[in-house]
C-alpha positions as CSV (number, residue, x, y, z in Angstrom):
1,M,53.5,0.8,21.7
2,H,52.8,-2.2,24.0
3,L,51.2,-1.5,27.2
4,D,52.6,-4.2,30.1
5,Q,50.4,-5.5,32.9
6,R,51.8,-3.0,35.1
7,A,50.7,0.1,32.7
8,L,47.4,-1.6,32.6
9,F,46.7,-2.2,36.1
10,E,47.5,1.9,36.5
11,L,45.1,2.8,33.8
12,A,42.7,0.5,35.1
13,E,43.0,2.5,38.4
14,L,42.7,5.6,36.7
15,A,39.6,4.8,34.6
16,G,37.8,3.4,38.0
17,A,38.4,6.8,39.4
18,A,37.3,8.7,36.4
19,A,34.3,6.4,36.7
20,R,33.5,7.3,40.3
21,R,34.0,11.1,39.4
22,A,31.7,11.1,36.6
23,G,29.1,8.6,38.6
24,A,29.2,10.8,41.6
25,Y,28.1,13.7,39.4
26,T,25.4,11.5,37.3
27,Q,23.9,10.6,40.8
28,S,24.0,14.1,42.0
29,R,21.6,14.9,39.1
30,S,19.4,12.2,39.0
31,Q,16.5,13.7,40.8
32,D,16.9,16.8,38.9
33,G,14.3,16.8,35.9
34,V,16.9,17.3,33.4
35,E,16.3,18.1,29.7
36,V,15.8,15.0,27.3
37,L,17.4,16.1,23.9
38,R,17.4,13.9,21.0
39,K,20.8,12.8,18.6
40,S,21.0,11.2,16.0
41,G,21.4,7.4,16.5
42,G,20.0,4.2,16.0
43,D,16.3,3.0,15.4
44,T,15.5,2.7,19.1
45,L,14.5,5.5,21.7
46,A,17.1,4.7,23.8
47,S,19.8,5.2,21.2
48,Q,18.7,8.7,20.4
49,V,18.1,10.4,24.0
50,V,20.8,12.6,25.6
51,T,21.1,14.8,28.2
52,E,23.5,17.7,29.5
53,V,24.1,15.3,32.4
54,D,25.8,12.8,29.5
55,E,27.8,15.7,28.2
56,Q,29.2,16.9,31.7
57,A,29.9,13.6,32.5
58,Q,32.1,12.8,29.6
59,A,34.0,15.9,30.2
60,L,34.7,15.0,33.4
61,I,35.9,11.4,32.5
62,L,38.4,12.8,29.5
63,D,39.7,15.5,32.1
64,T,40.8,12.6,34.5
65,L,42.3,10.5,31.5
66,A,44.1,13.5,30.3
67,P,47.4,13.0,31.6
68,A,47.7,9.2,30.8
69,T,46.2,9.9,27.6
70,E,48.8,12.0,26.4
71,A,51.4,10.0,28.1
72,H,50.9,6.5,26.4
73,D,49.2,8.4,23.1
74,L,45.7,6.8,23.6
75,A,43.1,7.6,21.3
76,I,39.5,8.3,22.2
77,L,36.4,7.3,21.2
78,T,33.1,8.3,23.2
79,E,29.6,8.2,22.9
80,E,28.6,11.5,22.9
81,S,31.5,13.2,20.6
82,A,32.2,12.5,16.8
83,D,34.3,9.4,15.5
84,D,37.8,11.2,14.6
85,G,39.1,7.7,13.4
86,S,42.0,8.2,15.4
87,R,41.1,4.6,17.2
88,L,42.1,3.0,13.8
89,K,45.6,4.8,13.9
90,K,47.1,4.3,17.4
91,D,47.9,1.3,19.0
92,Y,44.9,1.6,22.0
93,F,41.9,3.7,22.4
94,W,39.5,4.8,25.6
95,C,36.1,3.6,24.5
96,I,33.7,5.5,27.1
97,D,30.0,5.7,27.7
98,P,29.5,8.1,30.0
99,L,26.0,7.2,30.9
100,D,24.8,4.3,29.7
101,G,20.9,3.8,30.3
102,T,20.2,7.4,29.9
103,L,16.6,6.5,29.0
104,P,16.1,5.2,32.6
105,F,18.1,7.9,34.1
106,T,15.7,10.7,32.7
107,R,12.9,8.5,34.2
108,G,14.2,8.3,37.7
109,L,14.8,4.7,37.4
110,P,18.1,2.8,38.2
111,G,19.7,0.5,35.4
112,Y,22.4,3.2,34.3
113,A,26.2,3.2,34.6
114,V,29.4,4.7,33.4
115,S,31.6,2.3,31.3
116,I,35.1,2.7,30.4
117,A,37.0,0.6,28.3
118,L,40.8,0.5,26.9
119,V,40.9,-1.4,23.4
120,R,43.7,-2.6,21.3
121,R,43.6,-1.3,17.7
122,D,42.8,-5.4,16.9
123,G,39.7,-4.5,18.8
124,R,40.6,-6.7,21.8
125,P,39.5,-4.7,24.9
126,V,42.0,-5.1,27.4
127,I,40.4,-3.1,30.3
128,G,37.0,-3.0,31.5
129,V,35.3,-0.5,34.1
130,V,31.9,-0.2,35.0
131,Y,30.6,2.0,37.8
132,D,27.0,1.5,39.0
133,P,26.3,5.1,40.5
134,P,23.1,4.1,42.2
135,K,24.1,1.3,43.7
136,D,28.0,2.5,44.3
137,R,29.2,-0.7,42.7
138,M,32.3,-0.8,40.8
139,F,33.3,-3.7,38.0
140,R,36.9,-3.9,37.0
141,A,38.6,-6.1,35.0
142,V,42.2,-6.1,33.4
143,Q,43.2,-8.4,30.8
144,G,45.5,-11.2,32.1
145,G,44.5,-10.0,35.7
146,G,41.1,-11.2,36.3
147,I,37.9,-9.6,37.4
148,E,37.0,-8.0,40.6
149,I,33.6,-6.6,41.8
150,D,33.7,-4.1,44.5
151,G,37.2,-5.3,45.0
152,V,36.2,-8.7,45.2
153,F,37.3,-11.3,42.8
154,P,34.6,-13.8,42.2
155,T,34.7,-17.5,40.7
156,T,33.0,-18.5,37.5
157,Q,32.3,-22.3,37.4
158,G,30.2,-24.5,34.8
159,I,26.1,-23.7,35.2
160,A,24.4,-27.2,36.2
161,R,21.1,-27.9,34.1
162,G,18.1,-29.3,35.4
163,Q,15.4,-27.4,37.5
164,K,16.9,-24.2,37.9
165,R,14.9,-21.4,35.8
166,L,16.9,-20.0,32.9
167,L,17.3,-15.8,32.9
168,F,16.8,-13.8,29.9
169,C,18.0,-10.2,30.2
170,Y,16.2,-7.2,28.0
171,D,16.7,-3.6,28.0
172,C,14.1,-1.1,29.3
173,T,12.3,-0.5,26.2
174,F,11.0,-4.3,26.5
175,A,8.7,-3.2,29.0
176,D,6.7,-1.3,26.4
177,D,7.0,-3.8,23.6
178,P,4.2,-5.0,22.1
179,Q,5.0,-8.8,21.8
180,R,6.4,-8.7,25.1
181,E,3.9,-11.4,26.2
182,S,4.6,-13.8,23.0
183,V,8.3,-13.4,23.7
184,R,7.8,-14.6,27.4
185,E,6.3,-18.2,25.9
186,Q,8.7,-18.2,23.6
187,M,11.3,-18.0,26.2
188,D,9.6,-20.9,28.4
189,R,9.7,-23.0,25.7
190,L,13.3,-22.5,24.9
191,A,14.6,-22.6,28.5
192,A,12.9,-26.0,28.2
193,E,14.4,-27.1,25.2
194,L,17.8,-26.0,26.8
195,G,17.3,-28.1,30.1
196,Y,15.8,-25.7,32.3
197,G,12.7,-25.7,34.2
198,S,11.5,-22.6,33.1
199,A,12.5,-19.0,31.6
200,E,12.4,-15.8,33.7
201,I,12.5,-12.2,32.3
202,H,14.6,-9.7,33.6
203,I,14.1,-5.8,32.0
204,G,17.0,-4.0,33.1
205,G,18.2,-0.7,32.4
206,G,21.0,-0.2,29.6
207,A,23.3,-2.9,27.8
208,V,26.1,-2.5,30.5
209,L,24.1,-3.2,33.6
210,N,22.3,-6.2,31.7
211,A,25.7,-7.8,31.0
212,C,26.7,-7.2,34.6
213,H,23.6,-8.8,35.5
214,V,24.2,-12.1,33.8
215,L,27.5,-12.3,35.3
216,E,25.9,-12.3,39.0
217,H,22.6,-14.0,38.4
218,P,23.3,-17.3,36.6
219,P,22.4,-19.1,34.6
220,A,21.4,-16.1,32.2
221,I,21.6,-14.8,29.0
222,Y,21.7,-11.3,27.0
223,F,21.5,-10.7,23.3
224,K,20.8,-8.8,20.7
225,R,19.6,-10.2,17.5
226,P,21.5,-9.0,14.2
227,K,18.9,-6.5,11.8
228,P,19.3,-4.6,9.1
229,K,18.6,-0.9,10.6
230,L,21.2,0.8,12.3
231,G,21.4,0.0,16.2
232,G,21.9,-2.9,18.4
233,G,24.5,-0.6,20.5
234,S,27.7,0.4,19.7
235,F,31.3,-0.5,20.5
236,W,31.2,1.6,24.0
237,D,28.1,-0.7,25.4
238,F,29.9,-3.3,25.0
239,A,33.7,-2.8,25.4
240,A,34.3,-2.8,29.1
241,T,31.6,-5.8,29.7
242,A,33.2,-7.6,27.0
243,C,36.5,-7.5,29.0
244,L,34.8,-7.9,32.2
245,F,33.3,-11.6,31.0
246,E,36.5,-12.6,29.3
247,E,38.1,-12.6,32.4
248,A,35.5,-14.0,34.2
249,G,35.5,-17.2,32.1
250,A,31.9,-16.3,31.0
251,H,31.1,-16.0,27.0
252,V,30.6,-12.7,24.7
253,S,30.4,-13.1,21.5
254,D,28.6,-12.0,17.9
255,F,25.5,-14.0,16.8
256,S,27.9,-15.8,14.8
257,G,29.8,-17.3,18.0
258,Q,32.7,-15.1,16.7
259,A,34.8,-12.2,19.3
260,L,32.9,-9.1,19.1
261,Q,34.8,-7.0,16.5
262,L,35.1,-3.4,18.5
263,N,36.9,-1.7,16.0
264,R,35.3,-2.1,13.1
265,P,36.0,0.5,10.2
266,G,33.1,2.3,8.9
267,G,31.0,2.7,12.1
268,T,30.5,1.8,15.5
269,F,27.1,0.0,15.6
270,M,26.7,-3.7,15.9
271,N,23.2,-4.0,14.1
272,H,25.1,-6.2,11.7
273,C,26.3,-9.0,13.9
274,G,24.3,-9.0,17.1
275,I,25.8,-9.7,20.7
276,C,25.5,-12.3,23.1
277,Y,26.4,-12.6,26.7
278,A,25.9,-15.9,28.2
279,T,26.9,-17.1,31.8
280,D,29.2,-20.2,29.9
281,A,30.1,-21.0,26.5
282,E,28.2,-24.1,26.8
283,L,24.8,-22.3,27.3
284,A,26.0,-19.9,24.7
285,L,26.5,-22.5,22.0
286,S,23.4,-24.3,23.0
287,F,21.2,-21.2,22.8
288,L,22.9,-19.7,19.6
289,Q,22.2,-23.1,17.9
290,R,18.5,-23.0,18.6
291,I,17.6,-19.4,18.2
292,G,18.9,-19.4,14.7
293,S,17.2,-17.3,12.2
294,G,13.9,-17.6,14.1
295,G,11.5,-15.0,15.3
296,I,12.6,-14.6,18.7
297,L,13.0,-11.0,19.8
């Protein structure tokens, strides 16, 4: 089955409605002091926390998407449900994170979002929708149709080197990292090597809004190094923003510079390959060449 451009735009509209519905519910619960539970996940606290809000937000999304899911015979992969393997059999699948950034959400902080993507069986995202409930902001992209931010089509251009700072984005857990100051020093040196005056560290919430922050605050980079332990995010952390970046003309890849494999058999974690989001391809290439296998976090 092939979805034409008209069908993709219709599905993107529906995904946007689902994201707003879930986001409105999430925001309504943001000051409730919800119970924090644990689930099996990666090796970080951020990958293990879950709340009833995550699960209810997911139910709202699936309910909104249900008619189109059935009509187009789409598979579903969501963070809060077991992977049933249908993503490997059907032509397209929804890739859903109902509440990315659960950790900042439970702490009453911004940095959480709803993320919905439609991904082809070959792992290429064709729709990306991100909704930021605290700021009531919507990011949306359709393959071949460009990117919209709050209904506006932005333009992305190459970033001039020189005296500007280079922004490095980190997830919220970096705030408590014992190596934080050491990393800052390393990033200052790296920024200078890349032709910038200095480095600036942005500690955001979850992976989804950190990637969006890169798009809106160039020159900037968000990355996760490959590692042996399970973690590093999963397909649903990156599928929607990968589509946003591709349509914006920005750069998204794994740590070897290759396209993200967002439908790999055997598991959804991305620790084996790492990820790199950057304002442009030139910046990403220079960064990946210099960081190599060194010790920078």
